[in-house]
N, C-alpha and C positions, 0 to 999 in steps of 0.2 A: 627742739622740732622746727623745721622747716619744709616749706613746700611751696612750689609754684602753681600749684593748682588754686582755683577756688572751692574751696572744701562746701559753704553752704549749696552750691548747686551739684558737688558729689554728692552730699548728705539726700539731698533732694530725689537724685537720681538713681540712689540706691546704691552709690559706688564706695560709699565712705559711713565707717559705722558711727552715729551719731553719740553713742555712749563713749567712743574713743575720742571723738572730738572733743567733750567738754571736760574729759578727763587733761586732755595736752593744752586746750586753748586758756590756760588762766590769765596771761597777758599777752595777747595778740598784738603784734606790730608789724604793719605793712610797710614794708621797704621798696622804694620804687625800682623797677628795673633800670639799665646802665644806659637803655636807649632813653630813656626818659628824663636823665640826667646825665648828658655828655660833658658836660665840664667838671665833673667829679673823675673822668675817665685816665685822663692824665696823671691827676695826682694820685689816684689809686694805683697805677703802674709804676709810678717812681716809690711810691711807698711799699711794695711788693720787690722791686728790684733792690734797694736801699736795705730792706730785710735779707737777702741771699747776699749781699755784699756785705754785711756785718758778720753773717754766722760764718762765712767762709772765707774772709779776710781779701775780700778782691773787688778792685773800681766797681763800682755801681755803671750799668748801661744807661746812657740818655737816649732821648729822642730828638732827632731835630724837627722843625717844622712840619714837613710835609709828612713823617710818620704822626707825627701828633694828630695832625687834622684825619689822618687813615682811622686813627684809634677813635677819636669821638664822632666818626662818622659810619662805622662798622655798627652791623645789626646785634651782636652779642648775644646769640641764641643760649648761650651758657651760663650768662651775665659773670657775676664778680668770680666765679669760681674757673671761669675759662680764662678772664682777663688775669687771673694768678698765675695760671698755668703756663700762659702766654709768655708772661714777664720770667717766668723760673726755666723756661726754655732757652731763652733766647740768653738770659743769663751765663746758663750753663754750656752751650753750644759755640755761640758767636765769638770768634776772635777780636773782633773790634766793638770799642765801646761805645761808640755814636750811631745809632741804629738810624738807619735811612727808610723810606719809605719800602724801597725795593726789598731791603732785607726782611723787614717787617711783612710785606705781603706773603713770603714764604711761610709764615706760621699762621697763617689766618685762612680756615675754611673758606670757600666760596659762600657766598652769602647765601645763595640757594641750598647750600647745605653740602655735604659731603666730606671727605678727607682734605687734610691742608696740603697744597701742592708742595711743599719741602718734604723729600722722601726721608730725610732724617727724622721730622717730627712726627711725635707719637697722635695718636688719636684722642681725643676729649673725650675721655669714658672714664665716669665716676667710678665705676669696678677696678679699674687700673690705676687711680689714685695712689695706694700703698706702692705697688711695684715702681709708678713712676718716681715719687720721692726717692726710694731707694736707689736708681740710677742717676738721678740728679746727685747723690750722695756718693756716690763710686766715682763718678765724674770728677767731682770737686776733690775726692781725696786722692785720685791718681794726679790730678795737677800737683795738689800739694808734697806728695810722694816723688815727682819728676823734679821739682823744684828743689827738695832737700837733697835730691842725689846730684842737681848739678852745681849746688852750692858745696857740696862735700867735695866733690871733683876739682871745683875751683881752688880750694883751700889745700889739697894735695899738691897741685898745678905751680901754686905759691910756695911751696914748702912751708905752710904751717900748721897749726896743729891740728890734726883731724877732730872729726865731730866725736865726741863722748861715746858710740858707739862704734864697734867693728864694721867691718863693709858687710859681713855677712848678717848682720842684723839688719844693716840697712837693706838688703836683698829679700830679708823676710817680712819686711814691711810690706812689699810691694804686693798686688793682688796676684794670686798663682797663674792667670793667664798672661799677665804681661812680664814675668821673672825672663823669659826667654829672650824677651826682646832688649831688655835694657840690663841684663847682668853681664853680657859679653862686653859691653861699651866699659863697664869698670874693669874687667878683666884685663882688654886689651890696652890699658893704658898703661902708657911708659913708664911712669914712678909707678914704685911698688906703695901699697899703705906702709903707715908709720905705726907701729906698735911699741908700747910701752915694754921695759924691759923685762918685767915681772910677768909678763901674758905669754900665754903658751900658744903656739899658732900650730893648728891639725890642719892636715888634709881630709878631714872628715866629709863625705859628702851632704848636699843639703837633703834637710829632712822635709819631706813635703807636707804642708801645712794642710792640717785636719780645720773642718768647717768649727769647732770648739776654738783651736786655735786662732782663727781669724777672727770670729766674736770677742775672745778675750782682748786682741790686740785692739779691734776697735774701742771696744767700751775702757780699755787702758790710757788709749790715745786720748778720747774724750774727756776722760774724766782730768788727764793733765791740761788740756787745753781749758779746762774751765775752771783749773787749781782746783779740784776734788769737789766741786758744788755738783751734786747729784743731780738737783733738779735742772740746771742749765745742760749737764752731759745727757740728761734724759731726751730732752727737747731737741738736742743735736742729734740724737741717734733714734729720733721718730719713735719714743717708746715711753711707756709709761713710767714713775717713778718706780713703781710696784714692781714692774717687770724688770728695770734696771737692778731692782735689790736681790730680787729671785736669782737673776742671770751672774752679778757679782758673787753671791753664794754659791750657786751650781758651778762656777767657773774656779772659784777659789782665790779671786783675786784680792789682794791685800789693798788696805786703803792707802789711797797715793798722797 
């Protein structure tokens, strides 16, 4: 359990139950706020940015000197959780990997409070943390899908061996909302895809993916990326191992 309140004062004022305090307070640890240890802020930002880079196989963002000083001098009302959110937002949204003070300012709310100046940045609200994490995952997955699609088209253009998956399977991996944007580019490419002689080519219309289909695809891909290790796959999917086991059974996913 964690809180930014002084529970002793809250108990004295009748705003917190004393019996609950003693039930929770076995080993109390007082952690100074970020503004009391500014030298830790750039290190923590680098750690959060590195975590995102490792998880999604992308270059980590870095700060220039001016941006680093801006981080250290910021008030950080939301403390370390707000810093983590800012690092993840910048990693997901910004194309450049070297962050300047001008870029960083778009993700920091004014010191007096209020929403960030950047229109695309989401509000720092604990109740939205799950939705925000899912949005980041969708952004990173869409980036990976687009890179796979570009690599496949490049292989076809060079006359090389196509990807093991047929083109319509690559289309199925894309989110439903993005299919109309990217599939025509593949269909309009001047060179037709190369199929094995034994493969039967049909003109069946693509089937609309259901929510279960999308969940199954996400789980299968996470398991493949982690070589079948369920604990790492569950962490990547922002769910517990128990939930992942249940989903695997419900969706009839075989061992990867």
